[in-house]
N, C-alpha and C positions, 0 to 999 in steps of 0.2 A: 326830140320831139316825136309823138305817138300819132301814128295815123289811122283815124277810124273811118270805116268804109260803111256807107249807108246808100241804099237805094241810087244804084250806080254813081254816087257822087264820093269824093274823098275828102274829107274834111282833116285838117292840123289841129292837134289839141294843144294849144299852146301851154307852157310852164314859165311859172315864175317864181322869183323867191325874194324874200323881204325877211328884214329885222326891223323891227320899232321898239319904243320905250316901255311898253308895259308889260305885266305878268303874264304867264299862259293861261288859256282858258281852263275853266272845270266843269265837266260834264258831269250833268246832274243823275242821268239814266241812259247810259248809251244803249245803242241797239245791240252791240255784242261786245266781249271783250276778251284777248286771248292773247298769250304770252308778249304781255307790255303793249298789246296795239288795244286803243277802245276806238269804236266807229259809232258815229252818231248822225243821224239826218237834222238838220237844223234850218231855219228859215234863210233866204239868199242876204237880208239886211245883217242876220247874224253873224255870217259868214265873212261877209265882208268886213263887219267892224273886227271882227278878230284878226282878219289878214291885215288891216290897216294900223290895228292899235296894240298887239300884242309884241313882245321882245322876241320870244322863243325863234328859233329857226323855223321857218316853214316853207311849204312849197304849195303852189296853187297850180293846178290843172284843170283848163276848161274844155268842157265839151259840147257838145249839141244839145243833150238834155240838162247836164249835171256840172256842175262846179264841185271840184274836191280839194278839199284844203288838208294837206297834213301840217301838223304843228308838233315839233319835238320839244318834249318836258325833261328839264334838267334831271329829274328821278328817273329818266331812260324811259319812259312810257313816251307813246306817239299816239296820238289823238288824228283820226281820219274823219273830217266832218264834210259832210255832202248837203248840199241843197240844188233844188229846182235851177235851171238856168233861165234868164227870161223867157227864151224862147222855148224850152219845156215847159215852162209855167203854163202857156197857153193852149198846149195841143190837148185833144180830148183821150179819155183814159180809155182805150180798148186794145185790144190784141195784138195788133203792130204796134200800137206806142209801146206797149208793156214791154213785147219781146225787144224792141229795139233799145228802149230803156237797159234792159239786162245786158245788150250786147255791147253797148257803151261803158257801164259799169264794168263788165268783164274786162276792158281794155283799160279804162282808169285805173282799176285797184290791182290788176295783176301784171300789167304790162306796164303801166306810165308810172307806178311806184316800185322801181325796181327792187330797191333792197327792202322792201316792207312786204313784198308778196310772198316771200317764203313762209313767213309766220300767220299770214292771213287764215282764219279758221275756214275759208272755202276754198283753200287748196288743192283741194280733191274732189271729184264728183261722187255722191250728190249733194256734201256740205256746199259745195259752191254756188248748187241751185237756191238752196235755202238761204243762205247769205244774201244773194243779188235779189231773191224775191222779196226778202224780209225789208231790205232798204229800199226797192222800188214800192212797196206798200206803202212805207212811213213818208214817203216823199210824194206820193201820190195822195195821202192822208191831208199833207199838208197844204197842197195845191187847191185841195176842195175846203180846207178849213175845217175840218172835222177831228174827232177821236175815235171814230169808228170805222173799224176795219169794215164792216157791212157797206156802210155808205159806198167806200173805194169799190168794193165787188158789187153792189148794185151799178154803180155808173160804168164799170168795165162790162157788166152782163147789157145794159140797155144799149150801150153805144155798139158793141160787136155784134149783137142781134141785128140792129138796124143795118149795119153793112153786109151780115151774110144775106138778110132779105133781098136787099138791091143786088149784091152780086148774083146769087142764085138765081134771081128771077132773070137776069139777064142772059147768064151761062145756057138756061134750059130753053130759051130761043133759038140759040145757036152756041152750041160748046165750043169756046177757043180753044184754037191748036194748044197740044200740051205743052210743045217748047215755047210757048207764051207766057208759062208762068213758071215760075222754078220751083222745084221739089227740094233743093237743096239748100239745108238751113244756114250753112254759110254763105251762099252767094249774096252778092250786094244786092241784087234786086229782087231778095225773097219778101215775099208780104205773106204771112200766116193767113191773112183774111181770105185773100185771093186763093191761095191755095187750097184751103178747108173748104172755099164755097164752088172751087172745079171738084173737090171730092163728094160733095153733097149733091152737087147737079149730077155727077153720073150715077152717084146712089139713087136719086130720087127716078133719075129717068128709069133704073132695074127696075125700081118699085112700080113705076108706070105700065114698065113692060110686062109684069107679074098680074097686075090689075087687070090689064087686057086680055091675058090667058086664062083668068079665072072668073068668070062671067056672074057666078052666085056665091053668097056667102063672104064672110069675112077675110081680109088680110091681116097677118100677125106680123108686126113689123119689130125689131128688139134691137135698142142702141146698148150693146156692152158696154160697160163702162162710159156710161153717158156724162158723167162729170156735171156741169152746169145743164146738159139737157141740149145744148144748140142745135144738134141734128134734129131733135125731136122738135124743138121750138120752130125752126127753120120748117120743116115738111108742114107744120101746121100753118105757118105763114103763106106758104106758094102754093100748096097742091089745091086743085080746084074741088069745091063743095062735096061733088058727087065720088069724088076718090074719099074724101076724109070718112064720109058718111059710112064708108065699108072698110075702114081701116083701124085696127086695134093697136094701140102703139105700147111698148113697154120699155122704161129707162131702168137700167139695172147699174148700180155703183157700190162700191164697198162704203162711202160716206155719205151721210147726208147733206152735211154741210155746203158742198157746191149745188147737189140736186136742188135746193130749196129754190133757186131763181128761175130753173127751168119750170119747176112745179107751179109757182106763182105764176108766170106768163103765160101758161098755157090754160090755166083755170080762168083765163077771160074767155074762153073761146068754148063752145059746143062739140068736144071732140071726145073721144074714146083713148085716154090716156092713163095707163098704170106706172108707178114707181117702185121700185123695190130694192130693198139693201140685199145684198148678194158679194160672194167671193170667188171669182172664177177660178182660184185654186181648190175651192171647197170639192169633196168628193162627190157630193149630189148636185154640182151646179147644173151639170146638163139636164138632170130630171127636172130641178125647178124650173130650169127654161122652157122644157116641154109642155110642162104643165100648164104654163100660159096659153097654150093650144089645145088643152084638154088631151093631151100625151102624144098628139101628133107633131111633126117638124114645123117650126115656125115656116113662114112663107119668106121671110128676109131677115137676116140678122146681121147686122154692121159693126165692125170693130175698127175704129179709127185712131190711130198712133197710140195703139196699146201695146204691142209685143215688144217694142223697145224698153218697157218697163218692167217686163215679165223674164224670171230667171228660175222658177220653181221648176219649170220643164222647159225642152225643146220647143221653139217656134212650129215645129211640125204637129208636136204633140197637141199643141193648144187648136190647133186647127182642126185636127182629125177629131178630138173630142167635141169641138160644137158643132161641128158637121154630125154629130149625133142627134143635135138639137135643130138643126136648120135645114130646108131645102136649098136655100141659096145663101151664101156665107160671104162678103164682101169685106176684106181686111184692106187697109192703107198703113203705111210705116213713112217714116222720115228718111231721107238720104243726108248721110254726113260722113265725114270723113273722119273722127276720132270721137266717139261718144264719151272719152276720160276727159276732155277738156271741154264736154259741150257745157250749155248754159242752162240744159232743161236735165231733168232727173233719170237719164238715159243709162241701163246697162248693158245693151245690145246697139250695135249699128248694123245698118243696111245700106246698100247699094242696088243698082238695077241687076247686076250678075247674082248677086245672093239673093234676091227675091224671084228671079226666075228660076233659079234651081230649088228654089221652096217651092213654088208652084209645080214643079215637075215631080218633085219628091212626093206630093200628095197626090197627085194622080197615079204615080207607081204604087204607091201603099194601099192606095184604094182597089188595086187592079183595074183601073180606069173606070171605076164606079162613079168617080168624080171627075167631072172636066174644071179645068182651068182657063180662064179668058184672061189672055195678057194683053188685050187692047189699051189698056190704061196703065200698064206697068211704066210708063215713063212720069208718070206722077206719082209713083208707090204704091199704085192699087191691083188687087188682083180679084176677080170674081169667080168663085168656087159653086158649081152646080151639083147637087147630088142627082146620078141618074139611077137610083135604087128604089125600088119599090117598099112598101113599109115592111113587109114580111125577110127583107134582106139586109145584109147587115156590112156597114163597111168601118166597124169599130175594133176588130180584131186584132188590127195591126197596132193599136194604140196601145201603149205600154204603160201609161198612167192615165185614169180620168180626172177630169179636171173640174 
């Protein structure tokens, strides 16, 4: 029996085995094949029919979101068939549901099927992340009765953005205690929607504070590695009109495929938003960012849950390089116990102690020309302020330009 923990509740995942008098199933186009294991996502009625009607040895594991059926074939091939559960099929597609789907699949595939897990193609990270994401996407396509991945992504974007707008609007009225919203991914009560809403609310408060100290001219705000643009679309949704009228936004990412959803969303508003393809590891990246503000430092640059994905340079080198382009830099990272078994494509891990040490190292490396605000370290967030004038430099300590 496998125990799966979700939102402060523990569910038992039931396992059944059976044999009946028909031949083994044939998968036409499996989602992946690896070492005599084939994985596919099917409709619930298909999975139940195979379970009831096929003679090969089989094992059925039932979770909250998915049913997982393993069928052994006489030619030593194992099929793993996955279907939405009846309950899972009713849930909206948003960031919380998708991460909970991935968590459950991680248990079903890598803990539930004990003798199969070692040969699954996702047995290491980031392969595990790719496998889980592909399965969840296919399952959600069946839920929407669509053959287009873009339909799933659009539903994901729309539902997630609606939740961000609602939560951030509430949090801006009064920030909840940091301890009330978990920042640790493995925590049973972790809600990615509430966690990011808290981060966005803190960052928007900082933007409003900068606005109050800069009575004239435009504010420049850059969302580095913007992905689908949720931070910018949330700003556009919740900021007062008079602030939006004096703010220029830039979303930067390596790929266009995700940004298009944010681009489409903000196009409905009268706001100054630009989007740019760029690589944070490119040698001229800092100069390109400064060009957004005519060569001057950007007023606010945010880097949300990005450092855990980067390994070309050390985290302090990325921060010092970005501080060449920004007057205020806000970084946030997830807290997790072991990135190697993460359901996300993380290659670094952080906890509160390592994040505090990172903030102190930046202050020391900059000879105190940068100050680090650690008020929100409990939710994995640091705020860096440059104290230098335009003709001063905090860059010489940086070993690599990003």
